[in-house]
MIFILO-219603 format. One record per residue: residue in one letter; x, y, z of N, C-alpha, C in turn. Coordinates in steps of 0.05 Angstrom, whole numbers, plus 5000, padded with zeros to 4 digits. Each point is the difference from the previous one (the first is absolute). Layout:
BEGIN
AXYZXYZXYZ
...
//
This chain:
BEGIN
X134429536041497749924973498450055011
X497950184985496250005011499249784991
X498849925026499349684997497049964983
X499650254998496950044986500449984972
X502550094982500349984973502649854999
X499849974969501349704987503050075007
X501849805005502950005009501550144968
X502650195001501250024979502649955003
X500949924972503349965002501050114970
X502350145004501249994990501649824979
X500249884968501649844983502550154992
X502150005007501750084981501049794991
X500250094962500649834979497949915001
X500450014966496949894982501049704983
X501049925009502049784977497649775013
X501049684995498149795005500549965024
X501150065017499449965033499050235011
X500350264990497850215015496949984989
X499949924976497049914989499549865019
X500549704998499849785016498950185028
X501550015012498950185020498950115017
X498850294971498250125003496949894993
X500749774978497049865000499749875027
X502749795018498549885017499050195019
X501250335017500250155011494850064995
X500950034973497450164992497249815003
X501449684993497449825018500149935026
X501750185019499249975015498350205014
X499750234982497950245005502950275008
X501749984996502250104999499850254986
X500050295007500350164973503750084997
X499649924975503649964995500850194978
X501550184995502150104988502349954991
X500049904974502749994999501750254988
X502949965002500650254996503049914976
X499950094975501849894988503150194994
X502449914993501550214993500249994971
X499449834990499650034965497250194989
X500950094976497850144987496949804995
X500349844992498649804997499349715018
X498049975011499749785009500649724976
X502549894997501549734989501649865016
X500749784971502649785015501550014978
X502749994997502849984993500249684999
X502349954978500949774995497949824986
X501149735002499049834971497549765013
X500749824996499049735023500149965025
X498049855007501249905026498649705012
X500849915014498749694998498050055032
X498049794992497650035025500149625005
X500450005026499149685017497849995003
X499349775017497649975005499150245024
X501249985017501050265020498550224991
X501050094981498950254985496750004999
X499049864987497549884989498250045022
X501249835022498050035021500350255006
X501550165011500250405003497650034983
X501049954977498350224986497749815002
X498449834998497249885009499350115024
X501050095018500150145027498750244992
X502250194983498950234988497350044984
X500049824992497150014980500850084974
X502950004985500850094984501349604983
X500349805017500349794979500050004971
X496849945000499249984979500050224973
X501650275010500850194977502449864992
X501850005018502749914994500349764984
X498949815013499849724977499449984974
X498150264991499750084968502150064995
X502150265010502950034991501249785001
X500849895013502149795013500449764972
X503149915004500049744977500749815019
X499049655000499849835023501749894984
X502049875022502349984984499949635007
X501449804984500149815004501149835019
X502750064997502649985012501350255014
X502049975027501850145003503449784996
X501250184989502149834984502250145009
X502549815004503050145003501349784980
X501950264985501849864983503150105012
X501149784992503350045000501550184974
X500950285009500650164975501850014990
X501649735002502750014987499249784985
X499549735012499349834974497449914996
X497950195007497149964996498849685006
X500550025026499749685001497650065026
X497849895002497450045018500549995016
X499150105025501349995029497349895017
X497750174999498549995017497450134987
X497049764993498150034987497350025021
X499150205012497349945011497550104993
X498549824994497749974991497850165013
X498850244990499150215006496549914989
X499449754988498249984987497449915037
X497849894985497749855014500749975026
X502449815002501149845031500350185028
X502350244976500350175014497350225015
X498250034980497850255000498349845032
X499749754996498949885020501449935028
X502249975000501150065018500550265020
X500650244978500550255021497150124985
X497749874999497550204991500750314989
X502049924982500550214979501850004980
X499850114975501750084982503850135002
X501149824984502750184992499850244976
X500450195007499550174974502350204988
X500150064986501650254988498550364995
X500950164999497850244999502750214997
X498550174986501850354995499150115017
X502750135022498750165021497950215000
X499250094982498150204982497949815012
X499049864985498149865001499449905030
X501649875017499149985023499050185018
X501850284994499250285013497450014995
X499749994960496450194990498749755017
X500649775012498049855005498750085021
X501850055023500250135035498650364989
X500950054983499150295002497950074983
X498249824990496650064987498749875023
X500549905021498650005023500450295022
X501950034993500950265023498950204983
X499649964983498950374989496950015005
X498749705000497449955009498550065030
X502649995022499050015024500050385009
X497050065008500550255003501450095023
X500949845021502650025025502550084983
X501049974988501849954982500950324987
X502550165003500850264990502049904991
X501850194983502750024990500050324998
X502949995007501650214994502349994983
X500450014981502750024981502850245006
X501549954984502650175002500350025034
X500149875017499950105034502449825006
X502350095007502749875008499650045036
X500049855016499650095023502749875011
X500550225019502750045006499650045044
X498849895008499349945036497849955004
X499849935023497649905015499650165035
X498550035008499949945032496849985007
X500749935027497849925008499050155036
X497349895002499650195029497949765002
X498750075029498849845002496649874993
X499850204989497450044979500249834967
X503050054991499849864972502250074988
X500450074978503249914986499250244978
X502950204990499550094982503149964979
X500150104977501549904987501150244985
X502450144984500350224995501249934971
X499050224974501149954984502150144991
X501250024976503650094993498950284999
X497350114993499650294997498450065028
X500349895025498950065030498249955000
X497649904981497150055001500849685021
X496850045017499649755012497449895002
X500149735009497949794991499949905035
X497249985006499849915029497549725001
X500849775021498249804991500749855034
X497849824992500849785028501649935010
X501049894970503549804993500750064970
X502649895006501650024966500349675000
X500249884978500749814977503450094984
X502249965005502250024981499149854986
X499949924973499749894975502350114981
X502650135013501050154981503049924985
X499249825004503549754988501850005007
X502649934991502749915012500950235014
X500050274986500250215014497950225015
X498749825013497450055023500950285014
X498950224999500050195014498849955030
X497649835002499049995023501649755015
X501449794990501049805013502350145020
X501950234980501950065010499550165028
X497450154998499750115023499449825023
X498449774996498849825019503049805006
X502449924982501349865006502550094995
X501750094987500450184993503149814993
X500349844991501749794990501350084972
X501649854984500749984976499549784983
X499250044979499549814984502849884990
X500549764989501749834991500950054971
X501550124990500649894975501349754989
X499349834990500949804989501649844984
X500150304979502449934975498749824989
X497449924987498849844988499750264982
X499649974967498750194990497549854977
X498550095000497349934979499450104982
X500249904977498950184980497049804984
X498550274991497249874997499250094979
X499149834973499050124978497349815000
X498450064969498249885000501250034964
X499149664993500649904975496349984976
X500250094984497649964974499949695009
X498249874993499249634992501250014974
X500450114978501550064978503049895003
X500250205011503350025006501449765022
X498449875011501049805016501149694988
X500949935007501349724981497749795007
X499549894978497149745005501149855025
X502449904998500249775020499850075031
X500550325002499850195022497650145012
X497849794981497050195004499349705023
X500350055025499149765015497750075022
X497849925004498850075015500849985037
X501950165002500949915025501450225006
X500850035026502250155009503249814999
X500750054983502649884993503150225009
X501349825020502350195014502649774993
X501850254986502849864990502250045016
X500449885014501150035015504550005010
X500150044990503050134995502750085019
X501949965003502050175014500350245012
X498450025028500550364996497150174987
X499549844988497050044980498149904989
X497550154999497649784990499250174983
X497449784984498050244978497749795004
X498450254996497249825007498250134972
X498449764995497450124981497849885008
X497350134994498149905002497050214986
X497749854990498250094984498850315006
X498450154998499250254999497449994990
X497350135003497950114987499349774980
X499449755007498749784980502149834984
X503250075004501250004986500850174982
X499450254988501450154979502050145012
X501050025028502350155003501449675018
X503150135007500949805013502350135024
X500150005021500950155025503149855003
X502050215004502349934987502550125038
X500749835014501150165022502949864995
X502350085000502649915005501850195034
X501249745005499850175029503149914999
X503150165013502449974994500750115029
X501849895011501950125027502350224983
X499350315011501150264982502649945016
X501750084974503950065007500050245016
X497050194996500550255009499250075031
X500250175013499350095023498050074997
X497249875001497150164993498050165027
X498450074985499250215014497649944993
X497249935019497549954998498750154981
X498550004981498150144985499649874968
X498750104979499049944983501550234978
X500549874980501050134969500749884974
X500650174986499749764972502049864996
X499149834986503049755002501450014970
X502349915002501749904972500249764989
X499449924985500749674985502450074998
X501450045003503049944992501149955037
X498150115012501849905032498149805004
X497949874992498849805003501749694993
X500950084971500749764989502450025005
X501650155019502649955015500149855029
X497949935016499449895008499249684991
X498349974982500749704992501149864984
X502550084999502249744979499149655018
X500249934975500349765006497549815010
X498550145000497149894997498849884977
X497949734995498949854980499750224976
X500449914987498350254972496849944997
X499049815014496550005008499050255008
X501350075028498250165020502750304996
X501249894972502050294999498350144978
X500249884985497050184974499050185015
X499149975027497450185008500750304994
X503450025013500750225007500850124977
X498850044969500950054978496550204995
X497549775014498250114991498150375017
X501150025030498750245000500750314989
X497850094992501350334984501050235027
X499149885020501250255022499249755021
X501250165030500249825030500250285014
X498749925019500750075032501549835026
X501450245011502349885011498950085026
X500049805018500850065027501149835018
X501150225010502049885023498049945027
X500049835004498549795028501150075029
X497149995018500650015027498549865012
X501449855030497249975009500950155029
X498749775023501050155021499449785022
X502149965020500049815026497150075005
X499149705016497250065018500150085031
X498950175008499850095024497349945010
X499849985021499249915027497350224997
X499350264984497250125006499950274978
X498650014991499250144978498350225004
X498350015017497950205021501150225018
X500050154999499650255024497850105005
X498550035024497850115002498049984978
X498750224977497549954988502049994969
X501949885002501950054966501349695002
X500049914979500449694994501049994961
X501349874998500149934972499749694988
X499649954976498949844980502450024975
X499949804994501249844971502950045000
X501550184977502550085007500450165017
X498550135017501350165013500449865026
X498349745004500249865025502849744989
X499349964986502149714996501350024971
X501550164983501150034980500949744990
X500149884985501449744987501049984971
X502449795000499850064970498849734987
X500549964980497449914973500149735001
X501349845013501449674991496649895009
X498550045014498649825008496750054995
X500750294983497850104989498250045012
X499050195028498549965021500150355008
X501150224988500250195012497150165001
X498449984977497550034995498449915017
X500349704999497749835009500750065036
X502450125016499749925019498750325019
X500050244974499150244998496249905013
X498949854978497649895001498849955027
X501149755009500749935021499350175025
X502650194996500150205023497350135005
X499150044970497150244996498049855015
X499049814996498349855005500949915034
X501149815012500750035029499550315011
X501550204986499250285027497150015002
X498449934971496950154995499449855030
X499849695001498849825022500850125025
X503450055002499650055036498950154999
X500550304985498250175013497050005011
X499249864977497149855007500449915026
X502449785006498649825018501350095026
X501350305001500550195022497350214998
X498650064989497650184999500750274997
X502650004971500850245002501650105018
X501549865016501550105030502750054973
X501650204994501949964975501949905016
X501750065021501749925010500949695010
X497249985004499149645007499649844972
X499250204982499849794976502950024985
X501650225008502749924986501849855011
X499249975027501949765013498849744986
X498149975002499249714994500450024968
X499550034982500750094967503749855004
X501350195020502449994993501249725012
X498449875024501049795018499349714978
X498050134973499849754987502449994972
X499250264993501950024973502750015002
X502650115021501950035009502149704999
X497749815011502049804997500249834971
X496650034991500449894973501750104979
X499850295001501250124975502949945006
X501050105027503749915005499849664993
X498649884992500949684997500350054962
X498050164997500150044966503450124996
X500050195008502750115002502749924992
X499749875027502949865000499749704980
X498249894997500149744978500050154977
X498550184994501150184972503050034998
X501650095017502750055002501249804991
X499649735016500949794988499549854978
X497550074986499949944981500850044965
X500750315018502650144978501949874998
X501449965022502149745010500349824975
X497149885008500249674979500050074964
X498250195003499750054970502549964991
X501850335008503150114991502249755003
X499449775009502049824999501849994988
X502849945002502949904990501649825005
X501249934979501149765009499749765015
X500349845015499749775023496750065001
X500150325019497249985009497850014979
X500650104972497949904981499149744987
X502949725008498349844994498849885020
X499550135028498949875027497550134990
X500150214993497150144995498749814974
X501349964978498749894978499049685015
X501449895016498449745015498249975022
X499150295011498549955020497249914998
X498649954984498050035001498949784972
X501849784988499849804987498949805005
X498449964990496849825003497849985023
X500050285007498750095017497549964986
X498049925026496149964990499250314995
X498850094992497350214992499850065038
X498849775009498950025029502350135016
X501649934997502550125018501350274992
X499450044976500450324998498150095007
X497449965005497950175015499650015025
X501249705018499850145026503550134997
X501649984991501350225008499850315001
X497350114977499250215000497850095015
X498549785009497550005025500750225013
X502050155007499850205023500050284984
X501049944983499350284978497950054985
X499849704981496550154995498349985012
X500549865023496849835011498750255019
X500650174994499450245016497750044995
X498550065029496850055002499550245012
X497750084998499450285007498949995027
X501950135017499349945034498250145009
X499349685019496650005010500550115036
X500450185008499650215022497849935017
//
């Protein structure tokens, strides 16, 4: 890198993590080119949940206010037993929660959180975009790094950050491990308010935990829509990917659950079907001037609603680590992963265990339903401190 010029980075992928990384780097004086394989910069999917740790990261990126305007702030996080409609746990996310963790718990449409970051990215003259560009490989030398797309075009910069998701090409070149297809299938849909049963118009993420399945719903866009997510253990041999879903398939996995949550399964007019995957944590993400971030670094299943939150934390930490290392990319990437690998590994493993708890059956379900009886809210907050109490690193 020419020390008299601005450092340059290629960010592969224009999703939430990629845009956050681009913004974090640009704020440190880095010129960023975002390469996105889709024809347009955008997001697919429906709603996501944002914990206080996500808002700490969004504030550090300077976009927290924009996200807050589009988010729905919840009153509780609730788990119900899907078999007998018994309440298992209720965590208050009101004033005491916000005071404890320095931020709210909220739900938001994926396109709205993406847009909140994209608006700031578009205003930054250091960031440029190239769409319809699928990366096929990368090469490093002493002076920089080059990526090549499927058309043979080459792009050169001082460093590369792979934000290209579960099937990351950058990760494959750096780490070379296989994604772990979980066998758990997720269906996602959005239901308009008028089609939502009155008794389920609850200002909270509500999870109905069933045997080898669960259902989640929560409001979006000022309560005018509701996000609906159903998850089950597939009977098929799954391959990671997204396709159109089938109502008949969903219904076949939710036999024997209570009528109250079951009524939701009739409401969507269309479904998207995700066969999910994660990865076992590894002890390095970076090689030389290349690293990965978000799902490319630590894909995780959705049971703790932390995928986007972790990507936002990654982005903030990456920018600050590089600043602390005076834009020495190899040193900065090592510093970044030294903080992020242990934390995200804990989330990956905790998420897997939470999936087991949600999908308990038989005696394990009975034990699950007694785990939190009589627990004070302060004890819930103590247990969540490691996750929601994240603070922007000080180097």
